[in-house]
Backbone bond lengths (Angstrom), bond angles and torsions (degrees), N, CA, C in turn:
res aa  C-N    CA-C-N  psi(-1)  N-CA   C-N-CA  omega(-1)  CA-C   N-CA-C  phi
1 M - - - 1.488 - - 1.525 109.83 -
2 E 1.328 114.73 142.75 1.485 118.84 176.87 1.535 107.84 -65.88
3 L 1.328 115.49 153.97 1.457 117.87 173.75 1.515 110.92 -64.94
4 F 1.362 115.74 -39.96 1.459 119.21 179.50 1.528 108.56 -125.26
5 P 1.300 118.32 131.18 1.479 121.90 -178.60 1.524 111.04 -58.88
6 A 1.305 113.49 154.68 1.504 118.88 -172.80 1.526 112.86 -80.87
7 S 1.308 119.05 -25.94 1.421 117.57 -174.91 1.509 112.56 -132.93
8 R 1.325 115.46 160.01 1.453 120.77 -179.02 1.523 112.50 -63.09
9 S 1.329 116.57 -24.77 1.454 120.41 -178.82 1.529 112.57 -73.19
10 E 1.327 117.07 -15.33 1.474 119.60 174.61 1.535 107.78 -65.15
11 T 1.321 115.71 140.16 1.446 118.06 -178.94 1.495 111.97 -74.44
12 I 1.316 115.25 152.24 1.468 120.40 -179.79 1.536 110.11 -68.44
13 A 1.338 116.14 -21.52 1.474 118.51 175.23 1.505 111.98 -63.56
14 I 1.342 118.54 -36.75 1.421 121.09 176.77 1.518 110.68 -67.63
15 L 1.310 115.33 -41.07 1.452 120.47 177.45 1.498 111.62 -58.18
16 I 1.337 116.64 -48.90 1.433 120.85 -176.31 1.534 111.39 -66.47
17 S 1.334 116.01 -41.82 1.472 117.11 -178.82 1.504 110.95 -65.62
18 A 1.343 117.73 -27.70 1.459 119.02 -179.96 1.498 112.31 -70.27
19 V 1.341 118.48 -18.65 1.430 119.97 176.31 1.534 113.18 -111.00
20 T 1.345 113.26 29.28 1.462 124.80 172.30 1.494 115.53 76.25
21 F 1.329 119.86 11.23 1.468 120.83 169.90 1.540 105.86 -86.69
22 S 1.342 117.06 166.65 1.457 118.92 176.69 1.519 108.47 -130.60
23 A 1.340 115.00 139.13 1.442 120.86 -176.57 1.518 111.58 -103.27
24 V 1.314 116.89 145.24 1.471 120.44 173.43 1.510 107.07 -134.63
25 P 1.334 118.51 160.64 1.457 119.72 178.54 1.521 109.81 -57.89
26 G 1.326 114.89 142.39 1.469 117.46 -177.36 1.497 113.98 -149.82
27 L 1.319 116.34 -128.58 1.440 122.76 -169.63 1.520 112.37 -62.13
28 A 1.359 113.56 147.72 1.467 118.83 178.74 1.514 112.37 -104.20
29 E 1.363 117.74 -6.94 1.477 121.00 -179.00 1.488 110.04 -64.32
30 R 1.322 116.10 143.00 1.471 120.14 -177.47 1.532 109.15 -100.35
31 D 1.336 115.48 140.62 1.437 121.90 176.25 1.542 110.66 -69.39
32 P 1.344 119.96 130.64 1.440 120.12 -176.11 1.523 113.61 -69.97
33 L 1.325 118.75 -19.65 1.455 120.39 -179.29 1.534 110.73 -81.28
34 T 1.338 116.61 -46.07 1.453 120.41 -172.14 1.506 113.14 -102.75
35 G 1.338 117.10 -19.19 1.452 119.32 -175.36 1.504 114.32 77.78
36 R 1.365 116.83 0.96 1.458 120.25 -177.34 1.513 110.64 -85.45
37 T 1.328 115.34 154.70 1.446 119.17 175.21 1.526 110.14 -75.02
38 A 1.329 116.35 133.43 1.452 120.91 177.64 1.535 110.57 -69.44
39 V 1.285 115.82 147.65 1.496 122.89 -176.48 1.493 109.37 -112.80
40 T 1.319 116.54 138.17 1.449 121.58 177.23 1.525 110.40 -102.65
41 Y 1.339 118.01 135.32 1.431 123.99 178.16 1.520 108.29 -111.70
42 N 1.300 115.82 142.22 1.450 121.30 -173.02 1.503 110.03 -122.33
43 Q 1.328 117.29 96.94 1.438 122.85 174.05 1.521 108.48 -142.31
44 V 1.329 119.97 -128.11 1.443 122.68 -171.19 1.539 109.39 -87.77
45 M 1.321 118.25 -100.10 1.463 119.31 178.40 1.508 109.05 -69.13
46 R 1.308 113.91 129.44 1.507 119.58 176.79 1.495 109.41 -99.35
47 V 1.311 118.02 128.20 1.461 124.21 177.54 1.521 107.30 -113.13
48 K 1.303 116.71 99.56 1.480 119.94 178.06 1.514 111.26 -90.81
49 I 1.330 113.75 128.42 1.479 119.63 -177.16 1.556 107.08 -87.11
50 L 1.344 114.92 96.51 1.458 119.72 178.20 1.495 110.29 -70.94
51 G 1.331 116.72 -35.58 1.444 122.18 177.75 1.528 109.19 -163.07
52 C 1.314 116.27 148.58 1.509 119.56 -178.55 1.523 110.42 -150.38
53 S 1.342 117.51 21.02 1.447 119.77 -177.00 1.520 110.99 -91.17
54 G 1.305 114.44 155.47 1.472 120.19 176.81 1.506 113.49 -85.18
55 N 1.338 117.69 1.83 1.451 120.69 175.88 1.520 108.76 -161.28
56 L 1.356 115.00 153.27 1.460 122.42 -179.69 1.528 107.66 -92.71
57 V 1.317 115.92 92.01 1.480 122.47 -177.78 1.527 108.12 -135.57
58 G 1.316 115.67 126.05 1.482 118.66 177.99 1.511 111.62 58.92
59 R 1.310 117.59 -125.06 1.454 123.36 -179.61 1.514 112.47 -89.96
60 H 1.329 117.94 1.75 1.452 119.68 -179.48 1.554 109.70 -78.98
61 R 1.341 116.13 129.00 1.449 121.54 -177.95 1.532 109.40 -107.86
62 T 1.299 118.51 148.20 1.429 123.12 -177.25 1.558 110.49 -87.73
63 T 1.336 113.97 171.50 1.461 121.45 -160.26 1.539 115.46 -62.08
64 S 1.322 114.24 124.06 1.446 121.24 171.40 1.547 107.04 -168.94
65 F 1.319 114.95 132.49 1.468 122.57 179.20 1.522 109.74 -122.92
66 L 1.318 117.05 130.52 1.441 120.83 179.47 1.537 109.93 -102.40
67 L 1.364 114.36 118.06 1.453 119.77 -178.82 1.528 108.67 -100.74
68 D 1.322 115.69 121.90 1.464 123.76 175.91 1.539 112.49 46.70
69 D 1.305 118.89 35.67 1.440 126.24 173.04 1.546 114.47 71.88
70 S 1.318 119.39 -19.18 1.450 120.54 -173.13 1.530 114.76 -113.38
71 F 1.342 117.72 -0.98 1.463 120.13 -170.46 1.514 107.24 -137.87
72 L 1.349 115.04 121.83 1.458 122.11 177.14 1.503 110.15 -99.10
73 L 1.305 118.89 132.95 1.430 123.60 168.11 1.484 109.77 -106.16
74 D 1.350 116.02 103.99 1.462 125.26 -167.30 1.529 111.87 67.42
75 A 1.316 116.58 160.84 1.444 120.32 -171.15 1.522 111.93 -137.29
76 G 1.302 116.57 45.15 1.479 121.20 176.23 1.500 111.65 -74.35
77 T 1.327 118.14 -25.95 1.475 123.82 177.62 1.507 109.00 -138.74
78 V 1.314 116.70 120.55 1.460 119.03 178.32 1.556 111.44 -134.27
79 T 1.337 114.81 -78.00 1.474 116.80 -171.14 1.514 114.44 -68.34
80 E 1.329 118.17 -22.12 1.462 119.75 177.25 1.536 111.88 -77.24
81 A 1.318 117.28 -9.64 1.467 120.55 -177.61 1.549 113.17 -119.93
82 I 1.356 116.18 -12.43 1.460 120.89 -176.37 1.540 109.68 -125.33
83 G 1.280 119.65 129.80 1.446 122.15 177.09 1.504 112.39 -74.34
84 R 1.326 116.78 174.58 1.462 121.68 -175.61 1.527 111.24 -60.43
85 R 1.322 116.02 -41.90 1.479 119.47 178.93 1.516 110.20 -59.19
86 G 1.339 117.20 -41.99 1.460 120.70 179.15 1.521 112.86 -68.99
87 L 1.336 116.09 -35.99 1.478 118.34 178.97 1.516 111.38 -60.45
88 R 1.317 117.58 -34.47 1.431 121.65 -178.36 1.542 112.52 -64.39
89 K 1.348 116.46 -22.80 1.448 121.71 -176.72 1.532 112.57 -83.71
90 I 1.303 118.01 -16.18 1.457 122.04 -174.54 1.545 109.35 -71.98
91 R 1.307 117.03 125.05 1.465 122.36 -177.47 1.535 112.40 -117.08
92 H 1.314 117.25 -30.95 1.474 121.14 -176.49 1.540 109.94 -134.66
93 I 1.351 113.64 139.11 1.467 118.28 177.22 1.529 106.84 -127.91
94 L 1.307 115.90 112.20 1.452 122.37 -179.00 1.512 108.35 -94.20
95 I 1.352 116.37 125.28 1.473 121.96 -173.93 1.544 110.04 -113.79
96 S 1.316 115.84 126.36 1.473 119.64 -179.61 1.532 111.98 -83.07
97 H 1.312 116.93 -37.73 1.472 123.29 178.72 1.507 109.65 -166.41
98 T 1.306 116.70 176.21 1.449 120.75 -164.76 1.541 114.51 -105.28
99 H 1.305 118.86 10.12 1.451 117.92 173.03 1.519 110.53 -62.38
100 M 1.332 116.03 146.13 1.441 120.58 -167.39 1.516 112.43 -61.41
101 D 1.313 119.24 -32.15 1.468 119.50 -177.94 1.529 111.53 -70.89
102 H 1.343 117.37 -3.22 1.449 120.32 177.75 1.543 112.68 -116.24
103 V 1.359 115.96 -6.63 1.477 117.60 -178.32 1.542 112.91 -129.37
104 K 1.313 119.20 -10.65 1.461 119.56 -169.43 1.545 111.85 -60.70
105 G 1.315 117.92 -27.76 1.471 120.04 -178.98 1.522 112.74 -72.02
106 L 1.329 115.58 -15.58 1.455 120.39 179.37 1.516 111.96 -61.71
107 F 1.342 116.75 -38.69 1.445 120.39 -170.24 1.537 112.96 -71.56
108 P 1.321 119.54 -51.07 1.501 116.93 173.29 1.507 115.07 -63.54
109 L 1.320 116.84 -28.22 1.456 120.39 176.92 1.495 111.68 -62.59
110 V 1.340 118.01 -52.63 1.469 119.11 -176.78 1.516 110.64 -68.91
111 D 1.336 117.43 -32.15 1.442 120.01 177.14 1.550 109.58 -61.94
112 E 1.330 115.42 -43.30 1.464 120.74 178.88 1.499 111.33 -65.12
113 L 1.323 117.89 -39.88 1.480 120.39 179.54 1.525 111.52 -64.35
114 V 1.333 117.24 -35.75 1.439 119.58 175.39 1.531 111.20 -60.60
115 M 1.327 116.26 -41.94 1.462 121.54 -178.45 1.558 109.26 -67.24
116 M 1.322 117.69 -30.21 1.474 121.59 -175.74 1.526 110.82 -75.17
117 G 1.356 117.83 -24.76 1.418 119.09 -178.54 1.532 113.09 116.02
118 D 1.312 117.62 -128.18 1.457 121.81 -170.35 1.502 112.63 -85.39
119 Y 1.341 115.32 70.99 1.481 121.49 177.68 1.513 108.85 -128.08
120 S 1.329 118.14 147.03 1.439 122.34 176.25 1.521 109.90 -145.40
121 V 1.313 115.59 157.83 1.461 120.82 175.95 1.541 108.79 -129.28
122 E 1.342 114.80 155.13 1.457 121.18 176.64 1.524 108.74 -102.35
123 L 1.328 116.71 121.14 1.463 122.76 176.92 1.519 107.68 -92.56
124 V 1.340 115.90 119.15 1.449 121.29 -168.67 1.545 109.20 -118.57
125 S 1.322 116.63 128.38 1.464 120.89 171.46 1.542 108.08 -174.28
126 V 1.312 113.12 -177.60 1.459 119.33 174.78 1.505 110.59 -76.00
127 A 1.349 116.32 161.15 1.476 119.43 -174.25 1.533 115.37 -55.42
128 P 1.343 120.07 -45.30 1.468 119.56 -179.17 1.493 113.94 -59.32
129 V 1.324 118.44 -37.01 1.451 121.69 179.10 1.548 111.72 -71.08
130 L 1.321 115.91 -42.97 1.463 119.01 177.84 1.544 110.76 -63.97
131 D 1.329 114.98 -37.63 1.484 117.83 179.07 1.519 111.96 -63.18
132 I 1.319 118.17 -38.95 1.472 120.39 179.03 1.522 108.84 -66.48
133 I 1.326 118.93 -39.88 1.462 121.64 -179.05 1.534 110.32 -64.44
134 T 1.326 115.78 -47.64 1.474 117.12 -175.32 1.542 112.18 -73.66
135 N 1.319 117.44 -33.12 1.442 120.28 -177.06 1.553 113.14 -82.80
136 N 1.325 117.23 -30.93 1.431 119.49 -170.64 1.537 114.89 -117.75
137 L 1.320 118.55 -12.45 1.462 121.10 -176.80 1.545 110.85 -120.44
138 L 1.335 115.38 -57.42 1.456 118.92 177.38 1.547 109.25 -90.39
139 N 1.310 115.23 63.22 1.461 121.56 -170.85 1.536 112.29 -120.05
140 N 1.330 115.77 12.37 1.485 121.43 -176.43 1.506 114.62 66.07
141 L 1.332 116.67 9.18 1.452 122.40 173.51 1.536 110.52 -114.56
142 I 1.319 115.96 -50.78 1.465 120.24 174.11 1.507 110.56 -81.86
143 W 1.339 118.16 -41.01 1.483 124.46 -179.44 1.531 107.63 -156.78
144 P 1.319 117.56 151.96 1.429 119.44 178.35 1.545 112.77 -56.58
145 D 1.310 117.55 151.45 1.442 121.50 177.25 1.495 109.63 -82.97
146 F 1.317 115.00 91.87 1.454 120.56 -176.77 1.530 112.14 -78.04
147 T 1.319 118.19 4.58 1.456 118.43 171.20 1.536 111.69 -79.73
148 V 1.326 116.64 -6.87 1.460 121.04 177.19 1.544 111.93 -128.86
149 V 1.336 116.39 10.83 1.470 121.46 -178.48 1.540 108.28 -114.10
150 P 1.342 118.30 130.36 1.469 128.71 2.65 1.544 113.20 -77.47
151 S 1.326 116.57 -16.04 1.469 120.82 176.95 1.516 108.58 -156.14
152 V 1.331 116.57 162.65 1.467 120.53 179.61 1.544 110.68 -59.46
153 S 1.321 116.09 -41.90 1.467 120.49 -176.07 1.524 113.00 -77.63
154 N 1.306 116.56 -16.16 1.480 119.99 -176.89 1.541 110.77 -134.73
155 A 1.330 114.41 43.81 1.469 119.60 -173.06 1.521 112.24 -71.92
156 V 1.342 117.07 151.39 1.445 120.67 177.58 1.536 111.62 -68.70
157 I 1.349 116.45 -36.37 1.459 121.82 177.14 1.518 111.11 -107.99
158 R 1.280 116.87 125.62 1.456 123.02 172.71 1.532 107.76 -111.31
159 L 1.317 117.41 129.94 1.461 121.81 -177.52 1.514 110.75 -89.09
160 N 1.340 116.77 136.82 1.473 121.45 178.34 1.525 107.17 -131.34
161 E 1.308 116.29 102.92 1.469 120.28 178.14 1.514 111.05 -82.10
162 V 1.316 117.01 128.10 1.468 122.18 -179.99 1.535 109.28 -117.88
163 P 1.334 118.46 148.56 1.498 121.46 -177.17 1.515 112.20 -83.14
164 L 1.304 113.80 157.10 1.479 121.63 173.61 1.522 111.34 -67.04
165 E 1.321 115.11 138.69 1.476 122.84 171.80 1.480 115.05 53.90
166 R 1.356 116.82 28.11 1.434 121.56 170.42 1.530 108.04 -133.46
167 P 1.332 116.68 131.81 1.497 117.71 -177.45 1.488 111.35 -68.97
168 S 1.344 115.33 138.38 1.452 123.21 172.55 1.525 107.23 -121.87
169 V 1.308 116.65 134.23 1.483 121.58 -174.98 1.517 108.87 -99.48
170 L 1.337 115.13 123.59 1.499 122.20 175.91 1.564 103.92 -119.52
171 D 1.316 114.41 111.80 1.498 118.27 -172.11 1.509 107.85 54.03
172 R 1.320 118.69 -121.21 1.451 120.03 -177.31 1.536 111.05 -103.33
173 V 1.313 118.89 13.21 1.438 124.12 -177.08 1.527 110.36 -108.94
174 S 1.329 118.09 127.91 1.455 122.97 175.85 1.546 107.44 -101.73
175 V 1.360 115.15 131.04 1.467 120.91 179.60 1.524 109.43 -123.64
176 T 1.322 116.38 131.43 1.437 123.22 177.88 1.489 110.63 -124.63
177 P 1.308 121.30 109.01 1.440 123.77 -179.36 1.539 112.06 -77.48
178 V 1.316 115.00 142.94 1.474 120.70 178.95 1.558 106.52 -134.14
179 L 1.331 116.13 130.27 1.461 121.18 -176.02 1.529 110.10 -65.84
180 M 1.348 116.97 133.23 1.468 123.53 -179.97 1.519 110.31 -108.85
181 T 1.343 115.73 -176.38 1.463 122.58 -179.42 1.527 107.83 -117.53
182 H 1.323 115.16 96.29 1.456 120.57 -178.24 1.535 108.69 -139.00
183 T 1.333 118.28 -177.12 1.459 121.54 -176.69 1.518 113.48 -83.74
184 V 1.344 116.52 -9.08 1.433 123.73 175.21 1.522 106.06 -138.22
185 Y 1.337 116.53 159.40 1.462 118.82 -178.02 1.534 110.20 -56.09
186 T 1.310 114.51 121.46 1.482 120.69 -172.40 1.525 109.43 -138.67
187 V 1.331 116.53 140.77 1.420 121.22 172.19 1.523 111.92 -123.63
188 G 1.328 116.87 140.60 1.410 122.60 167.71 1.549 107.11 -90.28
189 F 1.300 116.32 178.58 1.494 118.55 -176.12 1.535 112.69 -142.32
190 V 1.317 112.92 147.46 1.457 121.42 163.00 1.540 105.22 -102.18
191 I 1.332 116.53 120.40 1.446 121.91 -177.29 1.553 108.47 -113.87
192 R 1.332 116.72 125.18 1.495 120.23 -179.62 1.524 109.20 -130.73
193 Q 1.351 114.11 142.53 1.444 119.43 168.75 1.514 109.21 -86.64
194 D 1.298 117.79 175.54 1.459 121.00 -168.20 1.520 113.72 -69.22
195 D 1.327 119.65 -14.44 1.447 119.65 175.95 1.503 113.82 -91.13
196 G 1.337 117.02 5.68 1.458 123.00 177.73 1.473 117.70 95.66
197 R 1.351 117.52 -16.53 1.450 120.23 178.88 1.538 109.11 -71.26
198 G 1.341 117.62 145.81 1.409 119.31 -176.83 1.527 115.62 -158.33
199 F 1.330 114.61 -177.26 1.454 120.48 172.96 1.501 106.93 -143.78
200 M 1.328 116.53 168.10 1.457 122.60 178.88 1.533 110.46 -124.27
201 F 1.323 114.51 152.83 1.490 122.20 -175.44 1.497 108.02 -137.03
202 T 1.356 116.18 120.91 1.458 118.52 -179.50 1.509 113.34 -76.41
203 A 1.329 118.79 -13.72 1.454 122.28 -164.40 1.527 109.37 52.69
204 D 1.327 118.87 -149.77 1.453 121.79 177.30 1.501 108.01 -87.48
205 T 1.333 117.14 127.49 1.473 120.81 -179.05 1.509 111.94 -159.22
206 G 1.299 114.31 147.69 1.467 121.08 165.75 1.487 109.52 -89.78
207 P 1.309 118.09 -168.33 1.482 120.84 174.18 1.519 108.60 -52.35
208 T 1.290 116.00 131.45 1.475 122.88 -176.79 1.488 109.61 -144.02
209 K 1.329 115.71 173.80 1.484 118.35 -174.69 1.541 112.75 -124.67
210 R 1.311 116.61 -48.98 1.449 119.42 -169.98 1.516 112.41 -63.16
211 F 1.311 117.34 -40.67 1.481 121.08 -179.06 1.503 110.53 -57.57
212 W 1.354 116.20 -43.83 1.472 119.86 -177.09 1.552 110.18 -72.65
213 E 1.346 118.03 -30.93 1.437 118.87 174.27 1.529 110.64 -65.03
214 V 1.344 115.78 -41.51 1.474 119.29 176.23 1.508 110.65 -62.09
215 A 1.310 117.32 -41.90 1.472 122.36 179.83 1.528 112.29 -59.15
216 E 1.318 116.98 -36.09 1.452 121.02 179.72 1.486 110.80 -58.78
217 G 1.343 117.39 -38.71 1.459 120.90 -173.48 1.511 114.19 -93.58
218 E 1.329 118.22 -4.62 1.481 120.25 -177.04 1.561 109.45 -86.14
219 K 1.305 115.27 130.45 1.448 120.51 179.20 1.541 110.79 -102.12
220 D 1.297 115.77 158.31 1.465 123.56 176.45 1.544 111.82 57.63
221 I 1.338 115.77 36.47 1.466 120.45 173.43 1.496 107.64 -88.94
222 R 1.323 118.67 119.03 1.463 122.98 -173.68 1.519 112.89 -80.03
223 F 1.347 117.03 -30.56 1.483 119.84 175.93 1.509 108.24 -165.75
224 I 1.337 115.33 162.72 1.457 123.60 177.88 1.552 107.30 -124.85
225 I 1.317 115.41 124.16 1.450 122.20 175.96 1.508 108.25 -91.62
226 A 1.333 117.53 119.65 1.461 120.80 -171.32 1.519 111.18 -126.33
227 D 1.320 113.92 139.90 1.477 123.75 177.10 1.527 109.86 -70.42
228 V 1.310 116.40 118.15 1.497 121.94 165.66 1.507 105.79 -133.53
229 S 1.315 117.38 100.69 1.463 122.09 -171.55 1.513 113.70 -97.39
230 F 1.353 117.94 -28.55 1.438 122.96 -170.38 1.535 111.15 -129.11
231 P 1.347 117.71 153.44 1.424 121.28 172.73 1.522 111.23 -73.51
232 N 1.317 115.51 167.01 1.493 120.61 -175.58 1.486 113.86 -59.24
233 R 1.346 118.71 -32.34 1.469 120.26 -176.76 1.535 112.10 -68.71
234 L 1.334 116.16 -15.41 1.480 120.50 179.58 1.545 110.88 -107.91
235 A 1.314 115.89 37.17 1.436 120.79 -177.51 1.517 112.01 -61.38
236 N 1.297 118.79 -37.97 1.465 122.65 179.86 1.551 109.75 -63.47
237 L 1.309 115.61 -45.58 1.475 119.90 178.32 1.531 110.22 -64.66
238 A 1.319 117.86 -39.15 1.462 119.72 178.23 1.501 111.04 -60.49
239 R 1.345 117.76 -44.84 1.460 120.92 -180.00 1.498 111.23 -63.78
240 L 1.353 117.15 -44.48 1.454 121.96 -177.96 1.531 110.33 -61.96
241 S 1.284 118.02 -38.81 1.456 122.51 -176.64 1.522 114.54 -93.14
242 G 1.346 116.33 1.51 1.479 118.75 176.76 1.494 113.64 73.33
243 H 1.356 117.72 44.99 1.425 122.19 177.09 1.540 109.47 -133.90
244 M 1.321 116.61 179.62 1.476 120.73 -179.60 1.518 110.76 -120.30
245 T 1.354 112.47 160.53 1.486 122.07 170.48 1.549 105.07 -109.51
246 P 1.328 116.76 171.04 1.488 118.36 174.99 1.524 113.01 -55.06
247 S 1.309 117.00 -42.38 1.465 120.64 -176.56 1.551 110.59 -65.80
248 M 1.339 115.48 -36.54 1.466 118.31 177.78 1.521 111.59 -64.61
249 L 1.322 115.70 -43.87 1.467 118.34 178.11 1.526 110.85 -62.39
250 M 1.298 116.08 -44.96 1.495 119.99 -179.84 1.508 110.46 -60.64
251 E 1.330 117.84 -42.15 1.458 121.12 179.03 1.542 110.86 -59.98
252 S 1.318 116.89 -40.72 1.468 120.92 178.32 1.544 110.58 -66.96
253 I 1.332 116.89 -41.94 1.446 120.28 178.49 1.519 111.50 -60.33
254 D 1.361 116.61 -43.17 1.471 120.72 179.15 1.520 112.91 -69.96
255 A 1.331 115.49 -41.07 1.467 119.01 -175.06 1.552 110.04 -66.70
256 H 1.302 116.76 -29.10 1.469 119.94 -177.48 1.508 112.30 -110.33
257 E 1.348 117.01 15.33 1.472 122.22 174.66 1.531 112.56 51.80
258 L 1.321 114.99 51.23 1.458 120.35 -179.42 1.507 111.93 -108.96
259 G 1.298 117.79 23.89 1.438 122.92 -177.06 1.530 113.82 -65.57
260 D 1.324 117.65 -14.79 1.494 120.50 179.54 1.522 110.05 -92.98
261 R 1.348 118.05 1.23 1.487 120.95 -179.87 1.535 109.38 -93.41
262 L 1.306 115.43 151.13 1.449 123.07 175.15 1.523 109.31 -88.76
263 F 1.306 117.60 128.08 1.465 123.47 179.83 1.484 112.04 -115.17
264 Y 1.315 117.32 141.10 1.473 122.53 171.76 1.524 108.27 -117.70
265 V 1.321 116.32 120.74 1.459 120.16 177.26 1.517 109.59 -76.94
266 S 1.332 114.85 135.24 1.469 120.64 179.40 1.535 108.34 -134.24
267 H 1.336 115.06 168.60 1.478 122.27 172.17 1.508 113.28 69.83
268 M 1.324 119.79 22.47 1.454 120.57 176.11 1.518 109.06 -64.65
269 K 1.344 116.69 136.00 1.431 121.32 170.08 1.536 107.28 -68.19
270 P 1.314 118.69 125.44 1.455 120.27 -174.79 1.520 113.90 -52.83
271 V 1.314 117.97 -37.94 1.465 121.41 -178.14 1.535 112.32 -65.37
272 F 1.324 116.21 -22.37 1.465 121.20 -179.58 1.536 114.06 -107.54
273 A 1.311 117.44 4.13 1.486 120.49 -169.87 1.513 112.50 -60.35
274 R 1.312 118.53 -46.74 1.457 120.52 -179.38 1.522 111.49 -63.29
275 E 1.320 116.48 -37.70 1.448 120.30 -178.89 1.539 110.10 -68.36
276 I 1.307 116.91 -39.82 1.458 120.49 177.97 1.511 111.58 -66.18
277 V 1.329 117.09 -43.75 1.451 121.45 177.14 1.526 111.49 -58.91
278 A 1.320 116.06 -43.94 1.448 120.99 -179.06 1.547 110.94 -63.64
279 E 1.338 116.37 -38.81 1.479 118.71 -179.76 1.521 111.08 -69.04
280 V 1.295 117.77 -38.07 1.457 118.88 175.92 1.537 111.20 -66.93
281 E 1.309 117.36 -41.24 1.457 119.50 177.78 1.514 112.69 -61.64
282 R 1.352 116.86 -41.37 1.463 120.25 178.94 1.524 112.21 -63.71
283 S 1.306 115.92 -25.59 1.458 118.95 -178.66 1.543 113.10 -71.24
284 G 1.335 114.11 -21.13 1.492 119.41 -176.01 1.500 113.19 74.93
285 R 1.295 119.10 11.52 1.460 119.78 -178.88 1.532 110.02 -77.15
286 K 1.324 114.53 110.14 1.455 119.06 -174.08 1.551 111.07 -84.71
287 N 1.325 117.00 -8.30 1.464 118.48 -179.41 1.542 112.45 -98.27
288 I 1.356 117.32 9.14 1.452 120.73 178.62 1.534 108.81 -113.03
289 R 1.324 116.06 118.21 1.425 121.67 178.52 1.553 109.40 -121.63
290 F 1.329 116.29 -174.09 1.448 120.87 -173.81 1.511 109.11 -126.68
291 L 1.350 117.20 129.26 1.438 119.84 173.34 1.509 111.11 -62.23
292 R 1.325 115.10 145.29 1.449 121.12 178.64 1.535 109.72 -123.57
293 Q 1.301 115.12 128.71 1.457 121.17 178.77 1.501 110.50 -53.28
294 S 1.305 117.29 130.18 1.466 127.18 176.39 1.538 114.95 83.80
295 E 1.346 118.45 -7.26 1.450 116.67 176.71 1.494 109.61 -73.80
296 I 1.309 116.62 161.90 1.450 122.56 179.74 1.530 109.22 -123.65
297 L 1.308 117.72 121.22 1.460 123.55 174.43 1.527 109.21 -100.48
298 T 1.315 116.41 159.40 1.456 121.25 175.92 1.518 110.70 -136.31
299 L 1.318 114.05 157.34 1.467 120.03 175.04 1.518 112.30 -90.80
């Protein structure tokens, strides 16, 4: 069997089994971009795609991934995708940057936790990102400062500053931030479970260098989630706004010899989604797939 199926019509279950994951029947919710039923995979770390759209339009949800029920990677979508019982399980929220489509879910989440009683979450990122959140969002003007509510010693939000390019362990998850190229201070991440298996996430980024250099040296990375927001014809807009096109992603893959890695495209602007999919298909790149809202990946 090929490592990557030859056509888009091949099911993602075949793709995953080819790289030693196993698929089982799962979610029935349909992805708003493709109309396909999302598939659930059952292995070790579960990565549920709460949202992966580049804009909040209709049923499209913005970026947030739930890892093993207790760990959020970005917070563009939270309470609209997780029930109250699930919200109580969240312990860590890892933030790549402070654009609203990646943090807006934080605000109703913490408000709900206050109503529930004795619950708290740890907000995790590098210092510049946490500074923007505390100075410009949780500032009692845009939203209450939940780092001191209901009290400093028992706050709903606890801040955890982590360093660039050094792994920090949160429960059984290791996170390593890597500086990206965006219009605001942004980090991508290397995420690993305790047995060493992991994945990488570019967050929002234009053409960049350091992340791909790090990717070259990382072993046992099962997939890389990459920002592709615009079609190739809007390359100038992509660069100005700090995002990528299919060609930009492919150039990075080739320049850093990452053609044997599995990539998932994320953050497509819904209005351009079909165009982006068509451009990737025309390229013949069998290792580039598309994230689907509500699917669950595993390491």
